[in-house]
N, C-alpha and C positions, 0 to 999 in steps of 0.2 A: 782346108781350113782342119787345124789342130782342137782340140777340147783334150780335157784331163782322161783319164784314163781312171777307172776304177781294180786296183789289183785282185785279181783270182781269192787272194785266201784272203781278202778281206769280205767278199763274198762267200768264205766257206764259214768263214767264224761266224757273220753274220743268219748264213740258213743253220748254222747248227746249234747257235742259241737256239730259236727259234723252235726249230726240232724238239730240245733239252728242253726246255721250260712247257712243249705242248703234253709230253710225256710224263712229269711230275704232277700229281692231283693239287688242284687251283688254289687249292687252302696255304701249301705252302708257300713260302717266301722268296723269292732269287731277286738277289740283285745285283746287277752286275758293276763289276772295276769299273773304273774311267782306263786302267791301268792296268794292263798288264806282260809287263817285262820281268816279273819273278813270279813267274809258273801257276796264278789265280788270278782264273776268269773271271768268275761269282762264288757268291757266299751263296748260302742257301740255307736259312731257318726252316726246321723241318718243326711243323704245329702238331701239337699233340691230340688224342680226342676230344671233342670239346669244345675245336678251334680253341684253343688254349696255349698262348704266345709261353712256351717256357727257357727260350733260351736253349734247345736242340740246334745248333750254327756245323756244316758239316763247310768245307773250301772245296769246290770245282774247277781241278783243270780243266778244260773242252776240249779233245782232241774230233777235228771234223778229216773225215776221210770218204773219196768216190765207195770203197767197196774194199770191207777185211778182208785179209788173205786167211782163210780159214785151212785149219791141218788136223785131222785126227789123228787124238793120241790115248789108246787105251778109252775109247769109246767118248771121249771127252771133245766137243768140237773148242778150240782154238786159234787165238789171232795172237800176233805178234806187237808191240808197240815199242821200240829198240833207238836204240843213239840217245837216250835221255841222258843231257849232263848230267857228272855225279853231284857239280855245287846244288842245282834245283834238287835232288832226289835228298838230301839235307837240309837243304831250307825248307820243304814239304816234310819230312821225317822229324826235326825240331819241332816245328807247328805246335802250340799248344792243344790243337783239337782236331779232331781226323779230319783228314786228307782225300779226296777220292780224283782218280782221273776217271772222264765222261766219252768215251768215245760215238759219236757216231758216223754210223757206218749215212751217209747221202743216198747213195742209193735207195736203199731200202726204207730209211728213213730212222734204223732202229736204232738206238741207244741199248751201251752195255759199260756197264760202272768195275773200277778195280778197289779194291781199296789197297792205300799206298804200302799204309802203315806194314802190314801185315803182309804183303810181299814181299818185304824188304825182309821183313822177319824172317821171314819161310825159301829164303835166297839170300842171306847175311855171307854169308862167302863172297859170291859172283858182286855182291856191292860193296863189299870191301876191300876188293882187290884192284875193281875196273874203276876208268875215269866215264867210261857210260854206263846205264843200266837199262834192262829192256825188261817189260812189262808184259808176263801173259794175261792175253783178254782170253776169260771164259763166257760164251752164249749162254748157260746156265743164270752169268748176272743182267741177264739186259732188264733194262727198265720199261716194263708196259703200266700201261695207265690202270689193270690190275690189280700188278702187285707190287707197286712202286712206295707205297707205302707200307707194308708188311717187308718184304722182302730186305730193299736198302735201310731199312728203319732200324731193321734188327740190326742188320748188318754196323749201321751207325752205333749203334747202343752197344753193342759189342766191341767193337772199338773205343769208343769214349771210356768203357772199362777197364777198360785191358794196362791200362796203370794202377790201378784199384786188385784187379787180382791179381798180375805180379804178386804184389804185397803180401795178397792172404796165400798165393801159391808158395813164397819163401817162409812166411811163418807157419804153413804144414809140413815143410820138409823139413825145418831145425826144429819142431814142438812131435815130429811124427812119433818120436818113444814115445813122448812124455804122453801124448794125445793113448796111445796103446798098453800106457799101463793105469790111465787114468778107467781106461772097459775095467783090467780086470779086478781093479781094487775098489769099486762102484758098482759091479755087477751082482747083484743077490746078499745087499744088507738089510738091515731091520726093517721091514718094506712099509712099517708105520712109525718110522722117525723122516723127521724134517731134514732135510739134503743143509746141510751147512755150507756157510756164505761163502766159502772158497769152492766149495764142490758146486756150486751151483753159478758162479760166476764161470766156473771151467766150462761146463757143460754148454753153457750160453758161449762160451767162447769158437768150442769146438765145433756147435750146430750152426751158428753163422760163420767159420772159417770149411765148411765144409761145401754150403747153403754156397756162397759168395762162387767158390770153383765149379762146382755145380753149375749152376749159369750158365756160366763164361762158356764152358762145353758142351753147351746145349744136351744137358743128359737130362734123363726123365728124372724127375725126385716127387716120387709119393710117401714123402713123409710127412706129416701132420707139422702144421707150423709150432711155434713157440705158443700162440695167444691157443691154440687148441691142446697143447699139453697143461698148459696151466688150468683149462676148462675143465679139464679129465681130470686131473687135480683135484680141483674143488668138487667136483662131482662125486669122485672116490671120497672123500676122508671130509666131506660138507662141511667145508668151510668159505669165507669170503675173501681172504685172501688174497690179490689179484694175480702176485710173483708166488708165492711159495708152491714146491716142491715136497714131494714124501719119495724118501726111496722107492718104493714101486714102483712109482714114476719114471725115475730117472736111471732104474732096469729096463722098461719097456721103453725109453728112447735110446738108453746106447743100443740094444738088441736089435733095432730099427736101423742105427747109422753106423753097426760095424759091416754089413756087406755091401753099403751105401761108398765106405771109407777102404774097402777095397778097390771098390768097380774105380773109384778116382784115380788113386794111385798107380792105377794100372791104366791108364788116359794119362793121365802127366806123366807120366814115364815114356810114352810111348810119342808124345810131342815134345819132349824135351832134350832125347836121346836122339831121335828121329825128325819128325818134322821140322822141328824149330832147331835141331842139334847145331849149326855154325853159329844161328845169333849167341847162344847162349854158352856155345865154349867164347867165343867174343867179348861177351859180356857179362857173362858170371861162369868163369869160369869151378871154380869153388860148389858153386851149387851144383853144376855138369857133372865133377866126379860124385858128389854128395850121391846124385842121384843115381847113378852108376853104379854105387856099392847096392843102394835096395834092394834088398832081396823081399821079392811078393810071395817065395812058395815059405821062404822062411814066415813074418806075418802071418800066411794065412796057416799056419802050423798052431801059431799063437791062439791064433782066433779061429779055432777051428772047432770048439764048444761051442762059442757063439756061434755060429755060421750052421752046425748042427739043428741047435735050436731052430734057428731063425725061419731054417726051409720046414723043417715038421710046421713053426708054427703055422707059416704058408702055405 
């Protein structure tokens, strides 16, 4: 007597989903889609600390495999997810929220995640020229009950903020000469004078631009917050105005921001000219060419008097 037989792929998909949901924090909301024809298996809402539902949505493509074929690449254990159709990758790339592939190794019940859009940016020529795309799976991207709430969430936040980061990055590079000139024009002025509105707006803009880029690059930020600078100004000059700055304060701010601007510029050039080289050549050749022409040594020379003073103070 014959009976219906359940396809093996359906068994793998269901087992992969159960393993995946068991790895993420229990307070996160995972909604399985009813149709998976377009490469999305579930929607996951990341719940903030205190169990607040804040709309942190990520889309997940689950891939189950019996065992990942790992290989050592300069000390990193990597696996391949190859042959993904270009049409599917285009779909993932154009979705307005972060999209992750989560690979479930059934034999070990381990789960690894790949940030799809980041993988495309870092391998853009291969993405642009081929009809299929391969993703590298890194063992460091494992989701465990211990790290899922941190590692996965940080990766998600960086991707969610990437468009905002790009806008700040373009602003930073396009206004670099203005930023540099501002340092020279505003350090060492009459310390008892209140900062004029235009200069006040400009330094807030400079501070926020550097802060946003710095966060995306995961660099340390030991500079006091804007609120702390305002507080220091109130204490130094004995006033009660919430958003007033004096030249003494702005000089201190600029001296603290100068080394950070150099650090950010070094990291930005490395990312644009090397790590994401093809992405920027294909998507913004003018910015890539402009970045190539920026001389770090010339800028360090212009800032030498500030950098020397900052080093002596530290």
